[in-house]
C-alpha positions in Angstrom: 102.4 154.9 129.4 101.7 151.9 126.8 104.7 150.7 125.1 103.3 151.6 121.5 102.4 155.1 122.5 106.1 155.4 123.9 107.5 154.3 120.7 105.6 156.8 118.7 106.4 159.6 120.9 110.0 159.0 120.9 109.8 160.2 117.2 109.5 163.6 118.5 113.4 163.9 119.1 114.1 163.0 115.6 111.6 165.6 114.4 113.8 168.2 116.2 116.5 167.7 113.6 114.2 169.0 110.8 113.5 172.4 112.7 114.0 175.6 110.7 117.5 176.6 110.3 116.3 180.4 110.8 114.5 179.7 114.1 116.0 181.8 117.0 118.4 180.0 119.3 116.4 181.0 122.2 113.2 179.3 120.7 115.2 175.9 119.7 116.6 175.8 123.2 112.9 176.0 124.6 111.8 173.5 122.4 114.6 171.2 123.1 114.0 171.5 126.8 110.2 170.5 126.2 111.2 167.4 124.5 113.4 166.5 127.3 110.7 167.2 129.8 108.1 165.2 127.8 110.5 162.1 127.9 110.8 162.0 131.4 107.0 162.5 131.7 107.3 166.3 132.9 104.1 167.1 130.8 103.2 170.3 132.5 106.9 171.6 132.0 106.9 170.4 128.6 104.0 172.3 127.7 105.4 175.6 129.4 108.5 175.0 127.0 106.7 174.2 123.8 104.5 177.2 124.2 107.6 179.4 125.2 109.1 178.0 122.1 106.0 179.2 119.9 106.0 182.7 121.6 109.7 183.2 120.7 108.7 182.6 116.7 109.3 178.9 116.5 107.2 177.6 113.7 107.2 174.0 112.4 105.3 170.9 112.0 107.4 169.4 114.9 106.0 171.9 117.3 102.4 171.3 116.5 103.0 167.6 116.8 104.7 168.0 120.1 101.9 170.2 121.5 99.2 167.8 120.4 100.9 165.0 122.0 101.4 166.8 125.3 97.9 168.2 125.4 96.7 164.5 124.9 98.9 163.4 127.9 97.3 166.0 129.8 93.9 165.1 129.1 93.4 168.5 127.3 91.6 166.7 124.3 90.1 169.6 122.6 93.5 171.5 122.1 95.0 168.3 121.4 92.6 167.9 118.3 93.2 171.2 117.0 97.0 170.9 117.1 96.9 167.3 115.2 94.3 168.6 112.6 96.5 171.4 111.7 98.9 168.7 110.5 96.4 166.8 108.2 97.6 168.8 105.2 101.2 167.3 105.6 101.2 164.1 103.5 103.9 162.2 105.4 102.2 162.9 108.7 98.7 162.3 107.6 98.3 158.5 108.6 99.9 159.2 111.8 98.0 162.1 112.7 94.7 160.2 111.9 95.8 157.5 114.3 96.3 160.1 117.2 93.2 161.6 116.2 91.5 158.3 116.9 93.2 158.0 120.2 91.6 161.3 121.3 88.1 160.3 120.0 88.4 157.0 121.9 89.4 158.8 125.1 86.5 161.1 124.8 84.2 158.1 124.5 83.6 158.5 120.8 83.6 155.0 119.3 82.4 155.7 116.1 84.6 158.8 115.3 87.6 156.8 116.6 86.7 153.9 114.2 86.6 156.4 111.3 89.8 157.9 112.2 91.7 154.6 112.9 90.4 153.2 109.7 91.6 156.3 107.6 95.0 156.0 109.1 95.2 152.2 108.0 94.0 153.1 104.6 96.5 156.1 104.1 99.5 154.5 106.0 102.6 153.4 104.2 104.5 152.8 107.4 103.8 149.0 108.7 104.1 150.1 112.3 101.3 152.7 111.9 99.2 150.1 110.0 99.6 147.6 112.6 98.7 149.9 115.6 95.6 151.2 113.5 94.7 147.5 112.9 95.2 146.6 116.6 92.7 149.5 117.9 90.2 148.6 115.2 90.3 144.9 116.5 89.9 146.2 120.1 86.7 148.3 119.4 85.4 145.8 116.6 86.8 142.2 117.3 84.9 140.8 114.3 86.4 142.9 111.9 89.7 141.6 112.0 88.6 137.9 112.7 86.8 137.0 109.6 84.5 134.2 110.0 85.4 130.9 108.7 82.9 130.9 106.1 80.4 133.2 104.5 77.6 133.3 101.8 75.6 135.6 99.7 72.3 135.3 97.7 71.1 137.9 95.2 67.9 138.0 93.3 67.2 140.7 90.5 64.7 141.7 88.0 65.0 144.0 85.2 64.6 144.6 81.4 67.0 144.3 78.5 66.1 146.1 75.3 68.5 143.9 73.0 68.9 140.4 74.6 70.6 138.6 71.5 73.0 141.8 71.1 71.8 141.9 67.5 72.2 144.9 65.2 69.6 147.7 65.5 67.9 146.5 61.8 68.2 143.3 59.8 67.7 143.2 55.9 63.9 143.4 56.0 62.7 143.9 59.4 64.0 145.1 63.1 65.8 142.1 64.6 66.5 143.6 68.0 64.5 142.0 70.7 63.8 143.0 74.2 62.8 141.1 77.2 62.1 141.3 81.0 64.5 139.2 82.9 65.1 137.8 86.3 68.6 136.5 87.7 70.0 134.9 90.5 73.3 134.7 91.9 74.1 132.7 95.1 77.6 131.4 96.5 79.9 131.5 99.3 83.6 130.4 100.5 85.0 128.3 103.5 88.4 128.8 104.9 90.1 125.3 104.7 93.3 126.2 106.2 95.0 129.3 107.8 93.6 132.6 107.7 92.0 135.0 105.2 95.3 136.8 104.9 97.4 133.8 104.6 95.5 130.6 104.0 93.5 128.2 101.5 89.8 128.9 100.7 87.3 126.8 98.9 84.6 128.9 96.9 81.6 128.4 94.7 78.9 130.3 92.9 75.8 129.8 90.6 74.4 132.6 88.4 71.4 132.2 86.3 69.5 134.5 83.7 65.9 133.7 82.6 64.6 135.7 79.8 60.7 135.7 79.9 60.4 136.3 76.2 63.5 134.8 74.6 64.3 131.7 76.7 66.8 130.6 73.9 69.0 133.2 75.6 68.6 131.8 79.1 72.2 131.2 80.6 73.5 129.6 83.7 76.9 129.5 85.0 78.4 127.1 87.8 81.6 128.0 89.3 83.7 125.8 91.8 87.4 127.0 92.9 90.1 127.1 95.5 92.6 130.1 96.0 95.5 130.4 98.4 96.3 133.9 99.8 99.4 135.1 101.1 100.4 138.5 102.6 103.6 140.0 104.0 103.0 143.7 104.3 103.1 145.8 102.1 102.8 142.9 99.6 99.9 140.5 99.3 98.4 137.9 96.7 96.4 135.2 95.6 97.0 131.9 93.6 93.6 130.0 92.4 92.2 127.6 90.2 88.6 127.0 89.1 86.2 125.0 86.9 83.1 126.4 85.4 80.3 125.0 83.3 78.1 127.3 81.4 74.7 126.6 79.5 72.8 128.6 76.9 69.1 128.0 76.1 69.1 125.1 78.2 71.9 123.3 76.4 75.5 122.9 77.1 77.5 125.9 75.9 80.9 126.0 77.3 83.3 124.1 80.0 86.1 126.3 81.4 89.1 125.7 83.3 91.1 128.6 84.9 94.3 129.4 86.6 95.0 132.7 88.0 97.4 134.7 89.9 97.5 138.3 91.4 99.8 140.3 93.6 99.3 143.7 95.4 101.4 146.3 96.7 100.1 148.8 99.4 101.4 152.3 98.4 101.0 155.4 100.3 97.9 157.2 101.3 95.2 154.4 100.9 96.6 153.6 97.2 97.1 150.1 96.1 98.7 148.7 92.8 97.5 145.3 91.6 98.9 143.3 88.8 97.5 139.7 87.5 97.4 137.0 85.1 95.1 134.4 84.1 95.0 131.4 81.8 91.6 129.7 80.7 91.1 126.4 78.8 87.9 126.7 76.8 85.8 123.5 75.6 82.9 124.4 73.4 80.4 122.0 73.7 78.1 120.3 70.9 77.7 123.0 68.3 79.8 125.5 69.8 83.2 123.5 69.3 84.6 126.3 67.4 84.9 128.3 70.5 87.4 125.6 71.9 90.9 126.7 72.6 92.6 129.0 75.1 92.5 132.5 76.4 95.3 134.5 78.3 94.9 137.8 80.3 97.1 140.1 82.1 95.9 143.3 83.8 97.3 146.1 86.0 95.2 148.3 88.1 95.3 151.1 90.4 93.1 151.3 93.5 92.5 154.4 95.6 90.7 154.2 98.7 89.4 156.8 101.1 86.8 157.2 103.8 84.2 158.8 101.2 85.1 157.0 98.2 87.0 154.2 96.2 88.2 154.4 92.8 89.7 151.7 90.4 91.6 152.5 87.0 92.9 149.6 85.2 94.1 148.1 81.7 93.7 144.5 80.4 95.4 142.9 77.6 93.8 139.5 76.2 94.6 136.8 73.7 92.5 134.2 72.3 93.4 131.0 70.3 90.2 129.3 69.1 89.3 126.9 66.6 87.3 129.5 64.8 84.1 128.8 62.6 84.3 127.2 59.0 80.9 127.1 57.1 81.4 125.7 53.6 83.6 128.6 52.0 82.9 131.1 54.7 85.1 131.7 57.6 84.3 133.5 60.9 87.1 134.2 63.4 86.4 133.5 67.2 90.1 134.5 68.2 90.3 138.2 69.2 93.2 140.0 70.8 91.5 142.8 73.0 92.9 145.9 74.9 90.7 147.1 77.5 90.6 150.4 79.6 88.4 150.7 82.5 87.6 152.9 85.5 85.2 152.3 88.5 84.1 155.0 91.2 81.8 154.3 94.3 80.7 157.4 96.3 79.9 156.8 100.0 77.3 159.4 100.1 76.2 158.1 103.9 76.8 154.7 106.0 74.0 153.4 104.2 74.1 154.8 100.6 76.5 154.5 97.9 76.6 155.7 94.2 78.4 153.4 91.9 79.8 154.4 88.4 81.8 152.5 85.8 83.1 153.0 82.1 85.1 150.8 80.0 86.6 151.0 76.2 87.5 147.7 74.6 89.2 147.3 71.3 89.1 143.9 69.6 91.1 142.7 66.4 90.4 139.4 65.1 93.5 137.1 64.4 92.2 136.2 60.9 90.2 137.7 58.3 86.3 136.7 57.9 85.4 135.4 54.7 81.8 136.2 53.8 79.8 135.0 50.8 76.7 136.8 49.5 75.3 135.4 46.5 78.2 134.9 43.9 80.4 137.4 45.8 83.1 136.8 48.4 84.2 139.4 50.6 87.2 138.9 52.8 87.5 141.4 55.7 89.7 141.5 58.9 87.1 142.2 61.8 87.6 145.1 64.2 85.4 146.0 67.1 85.0 149.0 69.7 83.0 148.0 72.6 81.7 150.9 75.2 80.2 150.2 78.3 78.8 152.5 80.9 77.3 151.9 84.4 75.3 153.7 86.8 74.0 152.5 90.2 73.2 153.0 93.8 73.5 150.5 96.8 71.6 151.0 99.9 72.1 149.1 102.9 68.5 148.2 104.3 70.4 146.3 107.4 73.6 144.8 108.4 72.7 141.7 106.0 70.2 143.3 103.3 71.4 145.5 100.4 69.0 147.0 97.8 70.8 147.9 94.4 69.6 149.8 91.1 71.6 149.8 88.2 71.5 150.9 84.5 73.9 149.6 81.8 74.4 150.9 78.5 76.5 148.8 76.2 77.5 149.7 72.3 79.7 147.8 69.9 80.8 149.3 66.8 82.0 146.9 64.3 83.5 147.3 60.6 81.2 144.2 60.0 77.8 145.3 60.1 76.4 142.2 61.5 78.4 142.5 64.9 77.4 146.1 65.7 74.7 146.3 68.3 73.6 148.4 71.3 71.8 147.4 74.5 70.1 149.2 77.3 69.5 147.1 80.5 67.7 148.2 83.8 67.6 146.3 86.9 66.7 146.2 90.5 68.2 143.8 92.9 68.1 142.6 96.7 70.9 141.0 98.3 71.2 138.9 101.4 74.6 138.1 103.2 75.2 135.1 105.2 78.2 135.1 107.8 
């Protein structure tokens, strides 16, 4: 008998200690005999004793588990599956039960079903031993899943329409200032493992993003990013430390140069639940006429990630502080240094192996550090700017093949401000195709 299976089955004796105090002595004795018989490999005798205990009124999760294990050893897989499935509602046993259901499916030659159960066991397990066993079985059935390539890349081409490119108010003083345009975007990038493994090692990454507005080229933008990150893992903890540099252009002219240092740490909790916390510091250099944006930004965030075979959900909070030079134009002053608090939620529903639905919602409150000073004619107005930004997203991903993904997305963005010139709304529609290289 394999050592890993023997270790799991040794736990059956410990489960005996939790047997109901109201069970009859005869039933408890029969169950104890069954455990003893199982330990020495007398599976037929163990089955007789376990069934005798059940007939005598013994009712417990230990007995269901024991019957599942002995049926598995006797090759009676349908009966074993029924016994283990009856234990799925028990939270503390769910991951272990999923693992055993994977063993049963594998023994029956059902590779895909076995993979689903092993992956569910890995996602739900809080015990390192179960995670390790599930990972080993996943690696055995799909070796590439636990042996990531030393490099990977991606390329994404998108086309769409935005009805308010400049994020301007709905109406200006004399005529509508809101302008829309069709657009195309290109996103490409990749990463290469420089040392160690994906879980514990150093990685170099880079990406390019460009947006082209067919009617409003003054808002075209590009972003080039290069960085490195070191990942570390020691179950149930993992994390990464990274740094990157970015160059941003707007309308074909230099806009910002960014330097970022970031850190994140994760802890795996029970039942596919993971808690993530992180911090980022960004130094900003505004170029040419955008020097007022120069300064720094700091962010901290905390998010909860919940993963299951049929969905993945993320709930988070982010706090951001900005200290910029701000903008002074004669006697006017405009703050560019907001403090922001953001709440966000994302949900991915896996409808089929190929189709997933994506939902996103966020709310962001921004309060600017110094009051704006606005001049209109001979009147001067001083007002502390406060914005509320709402973003909603709805989309769908469809896997055309292993490497090709088709995505359709709608985004609604609305900003409400106590300074009218900063209130705006935008609707964006996009269709994109992505190719993965690995």
